[in-house]
KOLMIDO-141661 format. One record per residue: x, y, z of N, C-alpha, C, CB in turn; residue in three letters; residue number from 1. Coordinates in Angstrom, 1 decimal. Glycine has a CB too. Layout:
BEGIN
X|Y|Z|X|Y|Z|X|Y|Z|X|Y|Z|ALA|NUM
...
% end
This chain:
BEGIN
-1.4|21.7|19.0|-2.3|20.9|18.2|-1.8|19.6|17.6|-2.9|21.8|17.0|MET|1
-0.5|19.7|17.1|0.1|18.5|16.6|0.3|17.4|17.7|1.5|18.8|16.0|LEU|2
0.6|17.8|18.9|0.8|16.9|20.0|-0.6|16.2|20.3|1.3|17.6|21.3|LYS|3
-1.6|17.0|20.2|-3.0|16.4|20.5|-3.4|15.4|19.4|-4.0|17.5|20.6|THR|4
-3.1|15.8|18.1|-3.4|14.9|17.0|-2.6|13.6|17.1|-3.0|15.6|15.7|LEU|5
-1.3|13.7|17.5|-0.5|12.5|17.6|-1.0|11.5|18.7|1.0|12.9|17.9|ARG|6
-1.6|12.1|19.7|-2.0|11.3|20.8|-3.5|10.8|20.6|-2.0|12.1|22.1|GLN|7
-4.2|11.4|19.7|-5.6|11.0|19.5|-5.7|9.6|18.9|-6.3|12.0|18.6|SER|8
-6.6|8.9|19.5|-6.8|7.5|19.0|-8.2|7.4|18.4|-6.7|6.5|20.2|GLN|9
-8.9|8.5|18.3|-10.3|8.5|17.8|-10.3|8.1|16.3|-10.9|9.8|18.0|GLU|10
-11.0|7.1|16.0|-11.1|6.6|14.6|-11.7|7.7|13.7|-12.0|5.4|14.5|TRP|11
-12.7|8.4|14.1|-13.3|9.4|13.3|-12.4|10.6|12.9|-14.5|10.0|14.0|GLU|12
-11.4|10.8|13.7|-10.4|11.9|13.5|-9.3|11.5|12.6|-9.9|12.4|14.8|ALA|13
-9.2|10.3|12.2|-8.1|9.8|11.4|-7.9|10.6|10.1|-8.3|8.4|11.1|ARG|14
-9.0|10.8|9.3|-8.9|11.5|8.1|-8.3|12.9|8.3|-10.3|11.6|7.4|ASP|15
-8.8|13.6|9.3|-8.3|14.9|9.6|-6.8|14.9|10.0|-9.1|15.6|10.7|ALA|16
-6.5|13.9|10.8|-5.1|13.8|11.2|-4.2|13.6|10.0|-4.9|12.5|12.1|LYS|17
-4.5|12.7|9.1|-3.7|12.4|7.9|-3.6|13.7|7.0|-4.3|11.2|7.1|VAL|18
-4.8|14.3|6.8|-4.7|15.6|6.0|-3.8|16.6|6.6|-6.2|16.2|6.0|ASP|19
-3.8|16.8|7.9|-2.9|17.8|8.5|-1.5|17.3|8.4|-3.3|18.0|10.0|ILE|20
-1.2|16.1|8.8|0.2|15.6|8.7|0.8|15.7|7.3|0.2|14.1|9.2|PHE|21
0.0|15.3|6.3|0.5|15.4|4.9|0.7|16.8|4.5|-0.5|14.7|4.0|LEU|22
-0.2|17.7|4.9|-0.1|19.1|4.5|1.2|19.7|5.2|-1.3|19.9|5.0|HIS|23
1.5|19.3|6.4|2.6|19.8|7.1|3.9|19.1|6.7|2.4|19.7|8.6|GLU|24
3.8|18.0|5.9|5.0|17.3|5.5|5.5|16.4|6.6|6.1|18.2|5.1|GLY|25
4.7|16.0|7.5|5.0|15.1|8.6|4.7|13.7|8.2|4.2|15.5|9.9|LEU|26
5.6|13.2|7.4|5.4|11.9|6.8|5.3|10.7|7.8|6.5|11.6|5.8|TRP|27
6.2|10.7|8.8|6.2|9.7|9.8|4.9|9.7|10.6|7.4|9.8|10.7|ASP|28
4.4|10.8|10.9|3.1|10.9|11.6|2.0|10.4|10.8|2.9|12.4|12.1|ASP|29
2.0|10.7|9.5|0.9|10.3|8.6|1.0|8.7|8.5|1.1|10.9|7.2|ALA|30
2.2|8.2|8.3|2.3|6.7|8.3|1.8|6.1|9.6|3.8|6.3|8.1|ILE|31
2.2|6.7|10.7|1.7|6.1|12.0|0.2|6.2|12.1|2.4|7.0|13.2|GLN|32
-0.4|7.2|11.6|-1.9|7.4|11.7|-2.6|6.3|10.9|-2.3|8.7|11.1|ALA|33
-2.0|5.7|9.9|-2.7|4.7|9.1|-2.1|3.3|9.3|-2.6|5.0|7.6|VAL|34
-1.0|3.2|10.0|-0.3|1.9|10.2|-1.2|0.7|10.6|0.8|2.1|11.3|GLN|35
-2.2|1.0|11.4|-3.0|-0.1|11.9|-4.2|-0.4|11.0|-3.5|0.2|13.3|ALA|36
-4.4|0.4|10.0|-5.5|0.2|9.0|-5.3|-1.0|8.1|-5.7|1.5|8.2|ASP|37
-6.0|-2.0|8.3|-5.9|-3.2|7.5|-7.0|-3.4|6.5|-5.8|-4.4|8.4|THR|38
-7.9|-2.4|6.4|-9.0|-2.5|5.5|-8.5|-2.6|4.1|-10.0|-1.3|5.6|TYR|39
-9.0|-3.6|3.3|-8.4|-3.9|2.0|-8.6|-2.8|1.0|-8.9|-5.2|1.5|TYR|40
-9.6|-1.9|1.3|-9.9|-0.8|0.3|-9.5|0.6|0.9|-11.3|-0.9|-0.1|ARG|41
-8.6|0.6|1.8|-8.4|1.9|2.5|-7.8|3.0|1.6|-7.4|1.6|3.6|SER|42
-8.6|3.9|1.2|-8.2|5.0|0.4|-7.2|5.9|1.1|-9.4|5.9|-0.1|GLU|43
-7.4|6.0|2.4|-6.5|6.8|3.3|-5.0|6.3|3.2|-7.0|6.8|4.7|LEU|44
-4.9|5.0|3.3|-3.5|4.4|3.2|-2.9|4.6|1.9|-3.6|2.8|3.5|VAL|45
-3.8|4.5|0.8|-3.3|4.8|-0.5|-2.8|6.2|-0.6|-4.4|4.6|-1.6|HIS|46
-3.5|7.2|-0.1|-3.1|8.6|-0.1|-1.8|8.8|0.6|-4.2|9.5|0.6|ARG|47
-1.6|8.2|1.7|-0.3|8.3|2.4|0.8|7.7|1.6|-0.4|7.6|3.9|VAL|48
0.5|6.5|1.0|1.6|5.9|0.2|2.0|6.7|-0.9|1.1|4.5|-0.3|MET|49
1.0|7.3|-1.6|1.4|8.2|-2.7|2.1|9.4|-2.3|0.1|8.7|-3.4|GLN|50
1.9|9.9|-1.1|2.6|11.1|-0.6|4.0|10.8|-0.2|1.8|11.7|0.5|ALA|51
4.2|9.6|0.3|5.5|9.3|0.9|6.4|8.4|0.0|5.4|8.7|2.3|VAL|52
5.9|8.1|-1.1|6.7|7.1|-2.0|8.1|7.5|-2.2|5.9|7.0|-3.3|VAL|53
8.4|8.8|-2.3|9.7|9.2|-2.6|10.6|9.3|-1.4|9.7|10.6|-3.3|SER|54
10.0|9.5|-0.2|10.7|9.6|1.0|10.8|8.3|1.9|10.1|10.7|1.9|THR|55
9.8|7.4|1.7|9.7|6.2|2.5|9.3|5.0|1.6|8.6|6.4|3.6|HIS|56
10.0|4.8|0.5|9.6|3.7|-0.4|9.6|2.3|0.2|10.6|3.7|-1.6|PRO|57
10.5|2.1|1.2|10.6|0.8|1.8|9.3|0.5|2.6|11.8|0.6|2.7|ASP|58
8.8|1.5|3.3|7.5|1.4|4.0|6.4|1.1|3.0|7.2|2.6|4.9|TRP|59
6.4|1.9|1.9|5.3|1.7|0.9|5.3|0.2|0.4|5.4|2.7|-0.2|VAL|60
6.5|-0.2|0.1|6.6|-1.6|-0.5|6.1|-2.6|0.6|8.1|-1.9|-0.8|ILE|61
6.6|-2.5|1.8|6.2|-3.5|2.8|4.7|-3.4|3.1|7.0|-3.2|4.1|ALA|62
4.2|-2.2|3.3|2.8|-2.0|3.6|1.9|-2.5|2.5|2.5|-0.6|4.0|ALA|63
2.3|-2.2|1.3|1.4|-2.6|0.1|1.4|-4.2|0.0|2.0|-2.0|-1.2|ALA|64
2.6|-4.8|0.1|2.7|-6.2|0.1|1.9|-6.9|1.2|4.1|-6.7|0.1|ARG|65
2.0|-6.3|2.4|1.3|-6.8|3.5|-0.2|-6.8|3.3|1.6|-6.0|4.8|GLU|66
-0.7|-5.9|2.5|-2.2|-5.8|2.2|-2.6|-6.6|1.0|-2.6|-4.4|2.0|ARG|67
-1.7|-6.7|0.1|-2.0|-7.5|-1.2|-1.9|-9.0|-1.0|-1.1|-7.0|-2.3|ALA|68
-0.9|-9.4|-0.4|-0.6|-10.9|-0.3|-1.7|-11.7|0.3|0.6|-11.1|0.4|GLU|69
-2.3|-11.3|1.4|-3.4|-12.1|2.0|-4.6|-12.3|1.1|-3.9|-11.5|3.3|PRO|70
-4.9|-11.2|0.3|-6.0|-11.3|-0.6|-5.8|-12.4|-1.7|-6.3|-9.9|-1.3|ILE|71
-4.5|-12.4|-2.2|-4.2|-13.3|-3.2|-4.1|-14.8|-2.6|-2.8|-13.0|-3.9|MET|72
-3.5|-14.9|-1.5|-3.3|-16.2|-0.9|-4.6|-16.9|-0.5|-2.4|-16.1|0.4|ALA|73
-5.6|-16.0|-0.1|-6.9|-16.6|0.3|-7.8|-16.8|-0.9|-7.5|-15.7|1.3|GLN|74
-7.3|-16.4|-2.1|-8.2|-16.6|-3.3|-9.4|-15.8|-3.3|-8.5|-18.1|-3.4|GLY|75
-9.3|-14.6|-2.7|-10.5|-13.7|-2.6|-10.7|-13.0|-4.0|-10.3|-12.6|-1.5|LYS|76
-11.2|-13.7|-5.0|-11.4|-13.3|-6.3|-12.1|-11.9|-6.4|-12.1|-14.3|-7.2|ALA|77
-13.1|-11.7|-5.5|-13.8|-10.5|-5.5|-13.0|-9.3|-5.1|-15.1|-10.6|-4.7|ASP|78
-11.8|-9.6|-4.5|-11.0|-8.5|-4.0|-9.6|-8.4|-4.8|-10.6|-8.8|-2.5|ARG|79
-9.5|-9.2|-5.8|-8.2|-9.2|-6.6|-7.9|-7.8|-7.1|-8.3|-10.1|-7.8|TYR|80
-8.9|-7.0|-7.5|-8.6|-5.6|-8.0|-8.0|-4.8|-6.9|-10.0|-5.0|-8.5|GLN|81
-8.4|-4.9|-5.7|-7.8|-4.2|-4.6|-6.3|-4.7|-4.4|-8.6|-4.3|-3.3|GLU|82
-6.1|-6.0|-4.5|-4.8|-6.5|-4.4|-3.9|-5.9|-5.4|-4.8|-8.1|-4.5|SER|83
-4.3|-5.8|-6.6|-3.5|-5.2|-7.7|-3.3|-3.8|-7.5|-4.2|-5.4|-9.1|VAL|84
-4.2|-3.1|-6.9|-4.0|-1.6|-6.6|-2.9|-1.5|-5.5|-5.3|-1.0|-6.0|GLN|85
-2.8|-2.4|-4.5|-1.7|-2.4|-3.6|-0.4|-2.7|-4.2|-2.0|-3.4|-2.4|TRP|86
-0.4|-3.7|-5.1|0.8|-4.0|-5.9|1.3|-2.9|-6.7|0.6|-5.3|-6.7|LEU|87
0.4|-2.1|-7.3|0.7|-0.9|-8.1|1.5|0.0|-7.2|-0.5|-0.2|-8.6|ARG|88
1.1|0.2|-5.9|1.9|1.1|-5.0|3.3|0.5|-4.8|1.1|1.2|-3.7|GLN|89
3.3|-0.8|-4.6|4.6|-1.5|-4.3|5.6|-1.3|-5.5|4.5|-2.9|-4.0|ALA|90
5.0|-1.4|-6.7|5.8|-1.3|-7.9|6.3|0.2|-8.0|5.0|-1.6|-9.2|LYS|91
5.5|1.1|-7.8|5.9|2.5|-7.9|7.0|2.8|-6.9|4.7|3.5|-7.6|ALA|92
6.9|2.3|-5.7|7.9|2.5|-4.7|9.2|1.8|-5.1|7.4|2.0|-3.3|ALA|93
9.1|0.7|-5.6|10.3|-0.1|-6.1|11.0|0.7|-7.2|9.9|-1.5|-6.6|SER|94
10.3|1.2|-8.1|10.9|2.0|-9.2|11.5|3.3|-8.6|9.9|2.3|-10.3|LEU|95
10.8|3.9|-7.7|11.2|5.2|-7.1|12.6|5.0|-6.4|10.2|5.7|-6.1|GLN|96
12.7|3.8|-5.7|13.9|3.6|-5.0|15.0|2.8|-5.8|13.6|2.8|-3.7|SER|97
14.8|2.8|-7.1|15.7|2.1|-8.0|15.9|0.6|-7.6|17.0|2.8|-8.0|GLU|98
14.8|0.0|-7.3|14.8|-1.5|-7.0|14.0|-2.2|-8.0|14.3|-1.7|-5.6|GLN|99
14.2|-1.9|-9.3|13.5|-2.5|-10.4|13.7|-4.0|-10.4|13.9|-1.9|-11.7|GLN|100
14.9|-4.5|-10.2|15.2|-5.9|-10.3|14.5|-6.6|-9.1|16.7|-6.2|-10.2|SER|101
14.4|-6.0|-7.9|13.7|-6.6|-6.8|12.2|-6.7|-7.1|13.9|-5.7|-5.5|VAL|102
11.6|-5.7|-7.7|10.2|-5.7|-8.1|10.0|-6.8|-9.1|9.8|-4.4|-8.7|TRP|103
10.9|-6.9|-10.1|10.7|-7.9|-11.2|10.7|-9.3|-10.6|11.8|-7.7|-12.3|THR|104
11.7|-9.6|-9.8|11.8|-10.9|-9.1|10.5|-11.2|-8.3|13.0|-11.0|-8.2|THR|105
10.1|-10.2|-7.5|8.9|-10.4|-6.7|7.7|-10.7|-7.6|8.7|-9.2|-5.8|TYR|106
7.5|-9.9|-8.6|6.4|-10.0|-9.5|6.4|-11.4|-10.2|6.4|-8.9|-10.5|PHE|107
7.5|-11.8|-10.7|7.6|-13.1|-11.3|7.3|-14.2|-10.3|9.0|-13.3|-11.9|ASN|108
7.7|-14.1|-9.1|7.3|-15.1|-8.1|5.8|-15.1|-7.8|8.1|-14.8|-6.7|GLN|109
5.2|-13.9|-7.8|3.7|-13.9|-7.6|3.0|-14.6|-8.8|3.3|-12.4|-7.5|LEU|110
3.5|-14.3|-10.0|2.9|-14.9|-11.2|3.0|-16.4|-11.1|3.5|-14.3|-12.4|GLN|111
4.2|-16.9|-10.7|4.4|-18.3|-10.6|3.5|-18.9|-9.5|5.9|-18.6|-10.3|SER|112
3.4|-18.3|-8.4|2.7|-18.8|-7.3|1.2|-18.9|-7.5|2.9|-18.0|-6.0|SER|113
0.7|-17.9|-8.3|-0.8|-17.7|-8.4|-1.2|-17.9|-9.9|-1.2|-16.3|-8.0|HIS|114
-0.4|-18.7|-10.6|-0.7|-18.9|-12.1|-2.0|-19.4|-12.4|0.4|-19.8|-12.6|ALA|115
-2.6|-20.2|-11.5|-3.9|-20.8|-11.7|-5.1|-19.9|-11.5|-4.1|-22.1|-10.9|ARG|116
-4.8|-18.8|-10.9|-5.9|-17.8|-10.6|-6.0|-16.9|-11.8|-5.6|-17.0|-9.3|LYS|117
-6.8|-17.3|-12.8|-6.9|-16.6|-14.1|-7.3|-15.1|-13.9|-7.9|-17.3|-15.0|ARG|118
-8.3|-14.9|-13.1|-8.8|-13.5|-12.9|-7.7|-12.6|-12.4|-10.0|-13.5|-11.9|LYS|119
-6.9|-13.1|-11.4|-5.8|-12.4|-10.8|-4.7|-12.2|-11.9|-5.2|-13.1|-9.6|LEU|120
-4.4|-13.2|-12.6|-3.4|-13.0|-13.7|-3.8|-12.0|-14.7|-3.1|-14.4|-14.3|MET|121
-5.0|-12.0|-15.1|-5.5|-11.0|-16.1|-5.4|-9.6|-15.5|-7.0|-11.3|-16.4|ASP|122
-5.7|-9.4|-14.2|-5.5|-8.1|-13.6|-4.1|-7.7|-13.5|-6.2|-8.1|-12.2|LEU|123
-3.2|-8.7|-13.2|-1.8|-8.4|-13.1|-1.1|-7.9|-14.3|-1.1|-9.7|-12.6|CYS|124
-1.8|-8.2|-15.5|-1.2|-7.7|-16.7|-1.1|-6.2|-16.7|-2.1|-8.1|-17.9|LYS|125
-1.9|-5.5|-15.9|-1.8|-4.0|-15.8|-0.5|-3.6|-15.1|-2.9|-3.5|-14.9|GLN|126
0.2|-4.5|-14.5|1.4|-4.2|-13.7|2.7|-4.4|-14.5|1.5|-5.0|-12.5|LEU|127
2.6|-4.9|-15.7|3.8|-5.1|-16.5|4.4|-3.8|-17.1|3.5|-6.0|-17.7|ARG|128
% end
């Protein structure tokens, strides 16, 4: 069954795949199942990130930043909340992997780069 799930490319089966992989502790398979998901509100990716934060913090950091940064760079004010949710995942993974100083440097750079985006800066206060 696991082999079949790993090979399945059906979009509709993705939730079930992730549920099974997470239940079985197959972190790499769960990550692979959501890797191509670029939807800015993907609850499934958030679930995988939360499950693997202690075992794969570097993936969580990279994947969260990859999803948050385009929203901020494009000035998608209606999506800033989602960007902050991705950043929350990156922060948690940074703390989990004892990379607090890396997170602080990154966060300060974001604040500097996007200082004129008041809505974003107000939402980012949640991350302090």
